[in-house]
ZAMARGU-4260 file (C-alpha; in steps of 0.2 Angstrom, whole numbers, plus 5000, padded with zeros to 4 digits):
<rodrens>
0) 4817/4942/4999 | 4836/4947/4995 | 4848/4942/5008 | 4858/4956/5014 | 4876/4955/5010
5) 4883/4965/5025 | 4874/4963/5044 | 4861/4975/5048 | 4865/4984/5064 | 4854/4994/5075
10) 4863/5009/5084 | 4857/5017/5099 | 4862/5035/5103 | 4862/5028/5122 | 4859/5040/5137
15) 4856/5058/5129 | 4863/5066/5145 | 4880/5057/5141 | 4893/5056/5127 | 4882/5042/5117
20) 4875/5054/5105 | 4891/5063/5100 | 4900/5045/5099 | 4887/5039/5086 | 4888/5056/5076
25) 4907/5051/5076 | 4905/5033/5071 | 4893/5039/5056 | 4905/5050/5049 | 4917/5037/5047
30) 4915/5031/5028 | 4922/5013/5031 | 4908/5010/5044 | 4894/5014/5033 | 4903/5006/5018
35) 4904/4989/5026 | 4887/4988/5037 | 4869/4991/5036 | 4866/5004/5049 | 4850/5009/5056
40) 4851/5024/5071 | 4835/5022/5083 | 4831/5035/5093 | 4826/5052/5093 | 4830/5063/5079
45) 4833/5078/5089 | 4846/5067/5100 | 4855/5061/5086 | 4854/5079/5077 | 4862/5086/5094
50) 4877/5073/5095 | 4881/5079/5077 | 4882/5096/5083 | 4892/5092/5099 | 4904/5080/5087
55) 4905/5093/5071 | 4898/5082/5059 | 4884/5080/5047 | 4879/5064/5040 | 4863/5063/5031
60) 4852/5049/5037 | 4836/5042/5028 | 4821/5041/5039 | 4811/5025/5041 | 4797/5027/5052
65) 4792/5008/5049 | 4807/5000/5042 | 4804/4982/5032 | 4816/4969/5032 | 4824/4976/5017
70) 4827/4992/5022 | 4843/4991/5018 | 4843/4991/5000 | 4837/5008/4999 | 4843/5018/5013
75) 4859/5016/5023 | 4862/5024/5035 | 4846/5028/5039 | 4836/5033/5056 | 4822/5024/5063
80) 4815/5040/5074 | 4806/5035/5088 | 4799/5048/5103 | 4808/5043/5119 | 4811/5061/5126
85) 4807/5079/5124 | 4822/5091/5118 | 4819/5100/5133 | 4821/5086/5144 | 4839/5083/5140
90) 4850/5089/5154 | 4868/5086/5149 | 4879/5078/5163 | 4864/5073/5174 | 4856/5056/5178
95) 4838/5059/5175 | 4821/5049/5177 | 4819/5057/5157 | 4836/5049/5151 | 4833/5032/5160
100) 4817/5032/5152 | 4825/5035/5134 | 4838/5022/5136 | 4824/5009/5141 | 4814/5015/5125
105) 4829/5014/5114 | 4831/4996/5121 | 4813/4991/5118 | 4811/4997/5100 | 4829/4988/5096
110) 4824/4973/5102 | 4807/4973/5093 | 4815/4978/5076 | 4829/4963/5080 | 4814/4949/5084
115) 4805/4954/5069 | 4821/4951/5058 | 4823/4968/5053 | 4841/4970/5061 | 4855/4956/5066
120) 4862/4965/5078 | 4863/4980/5092 | 4875/4993/5096 | 4871/5004/5110 | 4882/5020/5116
125) 4882/5021/5134 | 4868/5020/5146 | 4867/5026/5165 | 4862/5013/5176 | 4857/5025/5190
130) 4846/5034/5178 | 4838/5018/5171 | 4836/5011/5188 | 4825/5028/5192 | 4815/5024/5176
135) 4811/5007/5182 | 4822/4995/5174 | 4819/4982/5188 | 4833/4973/5186 | 4853/4972/5190
140) 4857/4978/5172 | 4852/4981/5153 | 4860/4966/5148 | 4846/4957/5161 | 4834/4968/5156
145) 4836/4963/5137 | 4835/4945/5142 | 4818/4950/5152 | 4811/4960/5136 | 4815/4946/5125
150) 4808/4931/5136 | 4825/4922/5135 | 4827/4913/5150 | 4844/4906/5147 | 4862/4909/5156
155) 4868/4926/5153 | 4882/4937/5158 | 4890/4953/5154 | 4907/4950/5144 | 4921/4962/5143
160) 4933/4962/5130 | 4949/4971/5126 | 4959/4967/5110 | 4956/4949/5110 | 4957/4946/5129
165) 4940/4943/5135 | 4933/4941/5154 | 4916/4933/5161 | 4909/4934/5178 | 4901/4923/5192
170) 4893/4938/5201 | 4890/4956/5193 | 4882/4970/5199 | 4876/4966/5217 | 4884/4973/5233
175) 4901/4967/5238 | 4896/4959/5254 | 4884/4948/5244 | 4898/4940/5233 | 4903/4926/5243
180) 4887/4919/5247 | 4882/4920/5227 | 4896/4910/5221 | 4891/4893/5217 | 4897/4878/5206
185) 4885/4880/5194 | 4888/4899/5193 | 4909/4896/5191 | 4904/4881/5177 | 4891/4893/5168
190) 4905/4909/5168 | 4918/4896/5161 | 4907/4888/5148 | 4902/4905/5142 | 4919/4910/5139
195) 4923/4894/5130 | 4908/4895/5119 | 4912/4912/5114 | 4928/4911/5111 | 4926/4896/5100
200) 4913/4906/5091 | 4926/4919/5088 | 4937/4906/5080 | 4948/4899/5094 | 4948/4880/5093
205) 4955/4878/5111 | 4952/4893/5122 | 4962/4892/5137 | 4953/4899/5151 | 4962/4906/5169
210) 4949/4906/5185 | 4951/4918/5197 | 4954/4916/5216 | 4941/4924/5227 | 4951/4927/5243
215) 4970/4936/5243 | 4983/4924/5238 | 4971/4912/5232 | 4965/4909/5251 | 4984/4905/5256
220) 4980/4886/5259 | 4964/4891/5269 | 4971/4905/5278 | 4962/4918/5271 | 4947/4907/5267
225) 4942/4892/5259 | 4930/4894/5243 | 4946/4890/5233 | 4948/4874/5241 | 4929/4869/5244
230) 4921/4876/5229 | 4933/4885/5215 | 4947/4873/5212 | 4936/4858/5210 | 4924/4866/5198
235) 4939/4871/5187 | 4944/4853/5189 | 4925/4847/5183 | 4927/4859/5169 | 4942/4853/5163
240) 4937/4835/5166 | 4924/4841/5151 | 4936/4845/5139 | 4937/4864/5143 | 4956/4871/5144
245) 4953/4878/5162 | 4964/4882/5175 | 4966/4890/5192 | 4962/4896/5203 | 4974/4910/5201
250) 4977/4926/5214 | 4968/4940/5208 | 4983/4952/5209 | 4993/4941/5196 | 4981/4934/5186
255) 4980/4948/5172 | 4999/4947/5171 | 4996/4928/5166 | 4983/4933/5153 | 4992/4949/5146
260) 5008/4937/5143 | 4997/4927/5132 | 4994/4913/5143 | 4976/4913/5142 | 4963/4919/5131
265) 4949/4923/5144 | 4948/4927/5163 | 4934/4920/5174 | 4932/4933/5187 | 4922/4930/5204
270) 4916/4949/5205 | 4913/4965/5195 | 4926/4976/5201 | 4941/4960/5200 | 4941/4962/5183
275) 4935/4979/5177 | 4949/4987/5186 | 4962/4977/5178 | 4954/4979/5159 | 4950/4995/5160
280) 4969/5000/5166 | 4975/4991/5151 | 4964/5000/5139 | 4950/5011/5146 | 4945/5019/5129
285) 4947/5002/5118 | 4936/4990/5129 | 4920/4983/5123 | 4906/4976/5133 | 4896/4962/5126
290) 4880/4954/5131 | 4885/4936/5133 | 4873/4923/5130 | 4859/4933/5122 | 4849/4926/5104
295) 4854/4944/5097 | 4873/4950/5097 | 4874/4966/5106 | 4890/4977/5112 | 4893/4992/5120
300) 4910/5002/5124 | 4916/4999/5142 | 4919/5017/5147 | 4901/5022/5152 | 4892/5040/5150
305) 4908/5051/5153 | 4897/5064/5163 | 4915/5075/5165 | 4916/5078/5146 | 4898/5076/5139
310) 4893/5090/5128 | 4910/5097/5125 | 4915/5089/5109 | 4928/5078/5116 | 4922/5060/5115
315) 4935/5045/5110 | 4926/5035/5097 | 4938/5021/5099 | 4928/5011/5110 | 4913/5013/5102
320) 4921/5008/5084 | 4929/4993/5093 | 4911/4989/5100 | 4903/4992/5082 | 4917/4980/5074
325) 4913/4966/5085 | 4896/4967/5084 | 4896/4967/5065 | 4907/4952/5066 | 4896/4943/5079
330) 4880/4947/5067 | 4891/4941/5051 | 4895/4926/5060 | 4878/4921/5066 | 4871/4926/5048
335) 4884/4912/5041 | 4879/4900/5054 | 4862/4901/5050 | 4864/4899/5033 | 4874/4885/5033
340) 4860/4877/5046 | 4846/4880/5032 | 4857/4873/5018
</rodrens>
């Protein structure tokens, strides 16, 4: 079978109640995207059509109910139509059980396609976690859902990327009161290693990784907590001894100033908002979230479903474009590596 010269990407409309369908329509309407990549939209036909109405676009998609591995030879962009919810179940700007089920079914279908070698990567428009939990997601977030669905037991973590700067997390979607108790030596090492490995795959020969403190002023010598002294600093030294260019812990109120000035390629944070607030302030509409560690490249815009503007034709496509570009690069690099290994 001929090998595709461009990555094959599954594109998911995301939560039908949010701005995802409109974002996908705007992505498809950009000629450069369909020219550089084989795109297979995976979702309800009526949701895709709704997104095009919202965006005011009209990209023609070939319908492939059962795409084979060589679907890209005759039809791109194409739609793999699946039925996740009825048209009258779509409630714009509301987190509903139906929209949560739709999100999970989209992921299931895309992961099945990836497992069968039909696509090389997955781009998903924003999901709504509240809706997904209503639908029985059963884990913290969509990233862990994908890992569970794939039977993948290795280390994974949400990675956030903004114009070359990356963050990884020691803890993620858990209550703030549980953070300190969930920070471990292994968790810190895993987050540092994931940042180092991911950046190296992206072409950084020696990534510089700054590790964030947990407490104000990095604990102030033990006055505001001892996690920095007893746990974080020794683990950073351990990572450095393994050859990783890691330093810290740095206070969380200055670490992103350090990174933005070019002194770090990645920041390892201890909990969700410690990094998300800084990254979104620096570029809310351009941020990308990567499902770090999964065997299949997967990415999404970092900004969320934006219910406040859903259905109004106002969605900004910069985030989904950045996510699309990144997952395409990841998929192309993975394909090149696989070809080299096979040779």
